[in-house]
N, C-alpha and C positions, 0 to 999 in steps of 0.2 A: 036413751042417748048417753047418759052418764055411765051406765053399765057397759055400753059398747066402747066408749072411750077408755074406761078403766081396763077392760079386757085387752084392748089394743095396746095400751101402754105396758100391761103386764107381759104381753107377747113380745113387745120390743125389748123389754128388759131382759128377757131370756135369750134374745137373739145374740149369739156370740159367747154366752157364758159357758156352755158345755163344750163349745169348740175351743175356747181358751184353756179350759181344764185339760182337754185332750192334748193340746199342743204342749202344755207344761208337764203333763204326765209323761210324755215321751222323753222329755229331758231327764227323767229319772230312770225309767225302765230300759232305755236304749243304751245306757252306759255299760260297756263291756260286750255289747253285741258284735258279732263278727261281721266283717264287711260283706260276706256272702249272704248272711241273713238280712242285712240292711237292704241290699239290692232285691232280695226276695220279697220283703214286705213293703218297701217304699218305691221300688222300681229302679230303673237304670238312671243314674244321676245325669243331670243336664251337663255338668262340667266335672272333670276330675283333674286335680292338681297334685303332682307328686313333689313334696317339699324336699325330702331326702330319702335315705334308705329305710327309714322307720315311719315317716309321717306322710299321710295322704289327706286330701280334702275332697269330700264329696259335696257337691252343691246342687240343690234342687230349686227350681224356679216354678212357681205355680201362680196362676191368676184366678180371679173370681168375678163372675158376672153379677152385677147388682141391678135387680129389676126395679121398675117404677111401681110404687104402690097405687092402687086404684082409689080415686077420690070420688066420694059420693056427694050428694047435695047437703046432707045433714052432717056428715063427718069428714072434715078435710084431712084425710089420712096422709097424703103426701106432705102436707104442711106440717103435720105433727112429726112425721119422720124426719123432715129437714131440721126441725127444732131440736129433736133428740140428737141428731148427728152433729149439729153445731155445738151443743152443750157437751156431748160426750167425746168430742174430738174427731168426729167424722167416722166414716165407714170404709175401711181399707179394701183394696181389691187385688193386692199382689203380695207374695211372700218369697223370701230368699232364705232357704234353710241350708246351713253348712254343718257338715259332720266332720269332725277331726278324728281321723283313724290313725292310731299309733300301734304299730306292730300287729296290724290286722284286726284291731278291736276299737270300738267307738270310745273315745276319751271325752269328747264334749259335743254338745248340740247347741248351735246358735241360730237365732232368727233375726232377720232384718227386713227392711222394706216397709211399705204402707200396709201393715198386716194386722192392725187393730180393728176389731168389729165394734158394734155399738156398745157392747158390755164386755169388759175384760180386755186383755192384751194378747196379741199374737194369735188371735182366733183363726185368721186366714191360713196360718201354717198347719192347721189341723188336717188340711187336705193332703199334706205330704206324709204325715206320720200316722194317719188314722188306721191304716192297715197293720202297723206295727203295735198299736195300742189295743185294738179290739181283739186280737188273737195273740196269745202269749207266745213269745219266741224263747226257746230254751237257753240261748246264749245271752239273753238280756238279764237285767237286774230286777229284783222284786219291787213292786210298787210301794210308795210311801205316802199315805194319805195326808200326813201333816206337812209334807213338802210340796203338795200339789195345790195350787191356787189358780183362780181364773184371772187374777190381777197382778201377780208377781211371779217371775221366773224363779225356779228353785236355784239357790246359790250353791256352788260347789264348796266342799270343805276346804278351809284354808290350809295350805301345806306349810309345815314348820320350816323355818329357815335352816339351811344346812349349817352345822357347827363348824367353826373355823378352827383348824388344827393349830395349836400354839407352835411357835418357832422352837426348834430343837437346837441344842448346842452339843457338838461332838468334842470330846476331849481325849487327849492321849494320857495313858496311865502316868501318873506322876506330875501332870501339868494342871495348873489351875485354870478354870474357864475365864475368859476375858470378854467382857461386854463392850463392844465397840461404841464409840461416841459418834452419833449420826446427827448431822446438821438438820434443822427443820426443813421439811419438804422433801427430804431424801428417803427413798424406800429402804426399809431395813431388810437385809438379806435373811432368807429363811433359815439357812444353816450357817453357823459360824464355827470355823475350825480354829481352835486355840492351840498354839504350839509354843512351848517354852523351851528354849535351848537347854540341853542337859549340861550340868556343871561338871567339868572334868576335875577330879581331885588333883591337887598339886603333887607333883612327883617329889618323893623324899630324896634329897641329894645323897648320893653315894659317897661316903667318906673314904678317902684313900687310906690304905693300911699304914699305920704309923711304924716307922722303923727306929730301932734303938741304935743310936750311933755307937760304934765300937771304937774305943780309944786305942790309938796306936801306941805301942810301947816306946817309952822315951829312950832316946839314943844319947850316949855320952859324947860330948864334943871332944874331938882330938886336938890337943894343943900342938900347934906347929912350932917346932924349936926355932928360936930366933938366932940368927947368926950375928 
């Protein structure tokens, strides 16, 4: 009896582990896969959403039938299963898988819904991507053992923040750059054009030509005879 219970618990512990690894492995190897290959290995999507000229969303919805365990007189199988489900967070029965397609290639794979099985996470979603994992697709990415886990989704590499270009100042030859004074809360303009009015040299006054006065010859006064 103890051996049977131990074997049953071991079997329950493996229920969902490999399915969860399959679902998470797909989030690695399907990056870069063309949308034609996605539809070839995963089937026609349930819904398709065109976001813009570059981005599409393929959504797949899959369900799972959960059978009832057979209970014998000696081993209450269904009771043990219910206990394991309660402790492990339940046994999901539906998956929503969304593929973000950017310029015709898979950029991200996301899972949602009640998709956790007894062991691991997202195991129900393995039914969507199983065909893309079991057979290699040329347009996909190579597998990565260290990024594949039954309990955690592989995280994408963090993209570096774009560098902010410093503000530039344009100056005119011979003019000094001027930094404007901006009140707090006012946006600083990206480009500042500094213009200093050119200094016009003062004109040199033109001196009039000096003339030398010419002395007129003295004339003798003529005495008028008095009568």
